MIKOL-456547 format. One record per residue (C-alpha): residue number from 0; x, y, z; residue in three letters. Coordinates in steps of 0.5 Angstrom, whole numbers. Last residue first. Layout:
N
(rec NUM, (X, Y, Z), ALA)
...
***
This chain:
230
(rec 229, (53, -137, -34), SER)
(rec 228, (53, -134, -27), THR)
(rec 227, (59, -137, -23), ARG)
(rec 226, (62, -131, -20), GLY)
(rec 225, (58, -130, -14), PRO)
(rec 224, (54, -136, -13), GLU)
(rec 223, (48, -134, -8), THR)
(rec 222, (47, -127, -9), LYS)
(rec 221, (50, -127, -17), GLU)
(rec 220, (46, -133, -18), LEU)
(rec 219, (39, -129, -16), VAL)
(rec 218, (41, -123, -21), ARG)
(rec 217, (43, -128, -26), MET)
(rec 216, (36, -132, -26), VAL)
(rec 215, (32, -125, -26), GLN)
(rec 214, (36, -123, -33), THR)
(rec 213, (35, -130, -36), PRO)
(rec 212, (27, -129, -35), THR)
(rec 211, (23, -132, -30), TRP)
(rec 210, (15, -131, -30), ASP)
(rec 209, (12, -126, -25), LYS)
(rec 208, (9, -126, -18), GLY)
(rec 207, (14, -120, -16), ARG)
(rec 206, (18, -124, -12), SER)
(rec 205, (19, -129, -18), THR)
(rec 204, (14, -134, -19), LYS)
(rec 203, (15, -142, -18), ILE)
(rec 202, (10, -146, -23), HIS)
(rec 201, (15, -152, -24), ARG)
(rec 200, (16, -150, -31), GLY)
(rec 199, (17, -143, -30), ASN)
(rec 198, (23, -145, -26), LEU)
(rec 197, (25, -150, -31), ALA)
(rec 196, (25, -144, -37), ALA)
(rec 195, (29, -140, -32), ALA)
(rec 194, (34, -145, -31), ILE)
(rec 193, (34, -146, -39), GLN)
(rec 192, (35, -139, -41), GLN)
(rec 191, (41, -138, -35), LEU)
(rec 190, (44, -143, -39), SER)
(rec 189, (47, -150, -36), THR)
(rec 188, (40, -154, -35), ALA)
(rec 187, (43, -162, -34), GLY)
(rec 186, (39, -164, -28), SER)
(rec 185, (44, -162, -23), ALA)
(rec 184, (43, -155, -25), ARG)
(rec 183, (35, -156, -24), ILE)
(rec 182, (37, -158, -17), ASP)
(rec 181, (42, -152, -16), ALA)
(rec 180, (37, -147, -18), VAL)
(rec 179, (31, -150, -13), ILE)
(rec 178, (37, -150, -7), PRO)
(rec 177, (38, -143, -9), GLY)
(rec 176, (31, -140, -9), ILE)
(rec 175, (30, -140, -2), ASP)
(rec 174, (37, -137, -1), ALA)
(rec 173, (35, -132, -7), ALA)
(rec 172, (29, -130, -3), ARG)
(rec 171, (32, -129, 4), ARG)
(rec 170, (38, -125, 0), LYS)
(rec 169, (32, -120, -3), ALA)
(rec 168, (29, -119, 4), LYS)
(rec 167, (35, -118, 7), THR)
(rec 166, (37, -112, 2), SER)
(rec 165, (30, -109, 3), ARG)
(rec 164, (31, -109, 10), VAL)
(rec 163, (38, -106, 10), LEU)
(rec 162, (36, -101, 5), ALA)
(rec 161, (31, -99, 11), SER)
(rec 160, (36, -99, 16), ALA)
(rec 159, (41, -95, 12), ALA)
(rec 158, (36, -90, 11), ALA)
(rec 157, (34, -89, 18), GLY)
(rec 156, (41, -89, 20), LYS)
(rec 155, (42, -83, 16), LYS)
(rec 154, (36, -80, 19), ALA)
(rec 153, (39, -81, 26), VAL)
(rec 152, (45, -77, 23), LEU)
(rec 151, (42, -72, 21), HIS)
(rec 150, (38, -71, 27), ILE)
(rec 149, (45, -69, 31), LYS)
(rec 148, (43, -64, 36), GLY)
(rec 147, (39, -69, 40), ARG)
(rec 146, (45, -70, 45), ASN)
(rec 145, (43, -75, 51), GLY)
(rec 144, (38, -76, 56), GLY)
(rec 143, (38, -76, 64), LEU)
(rec 142, (41, -72, 69), LYS)
(rec 141, (39, -74, 76), LYS)
(rec 140, (36, -69, 80), GLY)
(rec 139, (32, -74, 85), ARG)
(rec 138, (26, -72, 80), ALA)
(rec 137, (30, -74, 74), LYS)
(rec 136, (31, -81, 78), ALA)
(rec 135, (23, -81, 79), ALA)
(rec 134, (22, -80, 72), ALA)
(rec 133, (27, -85, 70), LEU)
(rec 132, (23, -90, 74), ALA)
(rec 131, (16, -88, 71), ASP)
(rec 130, (19, -89, 64), LYS)
(rec 129, (22, -96, 66), THR)
(rec 128, (15, -98, 69), ARG)
(rec 127, (12, -95, 62), ARG)
(rec 126, (16, -99, 58), SER)
(rec 125, (15, -106, 62), ILE)
(rec 124, (8, -105, 61), MET)
(rec 123, (9, -103, 54), GLU)
(rec 122, (13, -110, 53), ARG)
(rec 121, (7, -114, 56), GLU)
(rec 120, (2, -110, 51), HIS)
(rec 119, (6, -112, 45), GLU)
(rec 118, (6, -119, 48), ALA)
(rec 117, (-2, -119, 47), VAL)
(rec 116, (-1, -115, 41), ALA)
(rec 115, (3, -121, 38), ALA)
(rec 114, (-3, -126, 40), LEU)
(rec 113, (-8, -121, 36), ILE)
(rec 112, (-3, -121, 30), HIS)
(rec 111, (-3, -128, 30), VAL)
(rec 110, (-10, -128, 30), THR)
(rec 109, (-10, -123, 24), LEU)
(rec 108, (-5, -128, 21), ARG)
(rec 107, (-10, -133, 20), ASN)
(rec 106, (-15, -136, 25), ALA)
(rec 105, (-22, -137, 22), GLN)
(rec 104, (-21, -144, 20), PRO)
(rec 103, (-20, -146, 27), PHE)
(rec 102, (-19, -154, 28), ASP)
(rec 101, (-16, -154, 21), VAL)
(rec 100, (-11, -148, 22), ALA)
(rec 99, (-10, -143, 17), THR)
(rec 98, (-4, -138, 15), PHE)
(rec 97, (-1, -133, 10), GLU)
(rec 96, (6, -133, 9), VAL)
(rec 95, (10, -126, 10), GLY)
(rec 94, (15, -129, 13), SER)
(rec 93, (16, -124, 19), GLU)
(rec 92, (10, -126, 22), MET)
(rec 91, (10, -133, 22), LEU)
(rec 90, (17, -134, 25), GLY)
(rec 89, (15, -129, 30), SER)
(rec 88, (9, -133, 32), ILE)
(rec 87, (12, -140, 31), PHE)
(rec 86, (18, -138, 36), ALA)
(rec 85, (14, -135, 41), VAL)
(rec 84, (10, -141, 42), ASN)
(rec 83, (2, -140, 43), ARG)
(rec 82, (0, -141, 36), ALA)
(rec 81, (3, -148, 37), LEU)
(rec 80, (0, -150, 43), ARG)
(rec 79, (-7, -150, 41), ASP)
(rec 78, (-8, -149, 33), LEU)
(rec 77, (-9, -156, 31), LYS)
(rec 76, (-8, -159, 24), ALA)
(rec 75, (-4, -154, 21), ILE)
(rec 74, (-4, -150, 14), ILE)
(rec 73, (1, -145, 11), LEU)
(rec 72, (-2, -142, 5), ILE)
(rec 71, (2, -143, -2), ALA)
(rec 70, (5, -137, -7), GLY)
(rec 69, (10, -143, -9), HIS)
(rec 68, (17, -141, -7), LEU)
(rec 67, (14, -137, -1), ARG)
(rec 66, (10, -143, 2), CYS)
(rec 65, (16, -147, 1), LEU)
(rec 64, (21, -143, 5), ARG)
(rec 63, (15, -142, 10), LEU)
(rec 62, (15, -150, 11), ALA)
(rec 61, (23, -150, 11), GLU)
(rec 60, (23, -145, 17), ALA)
(rec 59, (18, -149, 20), LEU)
(rec 58, (23, -155, 19), ARG)
(rec 57, (28, -151, 23), PRO)
(rec 56, (24, -150, 29), ARG)
(rec 55, (28, -147, 35), ASP)
(rec 54, (24, -147, 41), ASN)
(rec 53, (26, -153, 44), ARG)
(rec 52, (24, -156, 51), LYS)
(rec 51, (18, -159, 49), GLY)
(rec 50, (22, -163, 45), SER)
(rec 49, (21, -163, 37), GLU)
(rec 48, (20, -167, 31), VAL)
(rec 47, (17, -162, 25), GLU)
(rec 46, (14, -166, 19), VAL)
(rec 45, (13, -162, 13), VAL)
(rec 44, (8, -164, 7), GLU)
(rec 43, (8, -161, 0), ASP)
(rec 42, (4, -158, -5), MET)
(rec 41, (-3, -159, -3), LEU)
(rec 40, (-8, -157, -8), HIS)
(rec 39, (-14, -154, -7), TRP)
(rec 38, (-21, -153, -11), ASP)
(rec 37, (-25, -156, -5), GLY)
(rec 36, (-28, -162, -4), GLY)
(rec 35, (-23, -165, 0), ARG)
(rec 34, (-18, -160, 3), MET)
(rec 33, (-21, -161, 11), TYR)
(rec 32, (-21, -168, 10), THR)
(rec 31, (-13, -168, 8), ARG)
(rec 30, (-11, -163, 14), VAL)
(rec 29, (-15, -167, 19), ALA)
(rec 28, (-12, -174, 16), GLU)
(rec 27, (-5, -171, 16), GLN)
(rec 26, (-6, -169, 24), GLN)
(rec 25, (-9, -176, 26), ALA)
(rec 24, (-3, -179, 22), GLU)
(rec 23, (2, -175, 26), LEU)
(rec 22, (-1, -176, 33), GLY)
(rec 21, (3, -183, 33), LEU)
(rec 20, (6, -184, 27), GLY)
(rec 19, (11, -189, 30), SER)
(rec 18, (18, -186, 28), ARG)
(rec 17, (15, -178, 30), GLY)
(rec 16, (12, -180, 36), GLN)
(rec 15, (18, -184, 38), LYS)
(rec 14, (22, -178, 36), GLU)
(rec 13, (18, -173, 41), THR)
(rec 12, (13, -167, 41), SER)
(rec 11, (10, -168, 34), VAL)
(rec 10, (9, -162, 29), ARG)
(rec 9, (6, -162, 22), TYR)
(rec 8, (6, -157, 17), TYR)
(rec 7, (2, -157, 11), ALA)
(rec 6, (4, -153, 5), VAL)
(rec 5, (-2, -150, 1), PHE)
(rec 4, (-4, -148, -6), LYS)
(rec 3, (-11, -145, -8), ARG)
(rec 2, (-13, -147, -15), GLN)
(rec 1, (-14, -140, -20), SER)
(rec 0, (-21, -137, -21), MET)
***
């Protein structure tokens, strides 16, 4: 059985805590204690310093990028407020990254799905109220609805949306790999073969979990550096 890999994500709420280590050291110790005795490897640690008013989390995005690169699991010390944050939930669900929390090991992406289901229920309640309002408007004689005779246009839009999802996923993967390739080039690798060998040497897999080939490297470079493949 292969060794399981993790990327740790720590959160401190103020710059003062980030500088002093207050709160951060406890989170790090919790994660390291959890991992002791198992065939697990901590690939990297990412620290987010945020205020309570901010909803964007750039360091979380970096942690998720590292998880995708290494096929690792995101691990945090405490679930509490983190899991209730909308930015965290949406970012984690869209990332495709597995997740665990030291203080609640049973919590994973399923837990996040449950939290998202609560939000979905709230949206359904809003939708129901909207439908009720439309029904009331129709009862008053107001004309509702649109032209439903253009189903082929709807199907065409659906196919285009599906292609966009695939394209976006490929571009995101290329963006994840881009900084690694740039670092490899800076170290002296110039050919596609050398870059592929360096990626394999760092144990970074392709999006399908395979070893890198020069052709696959070229495809990534075409997305990140058009015209600069070698």
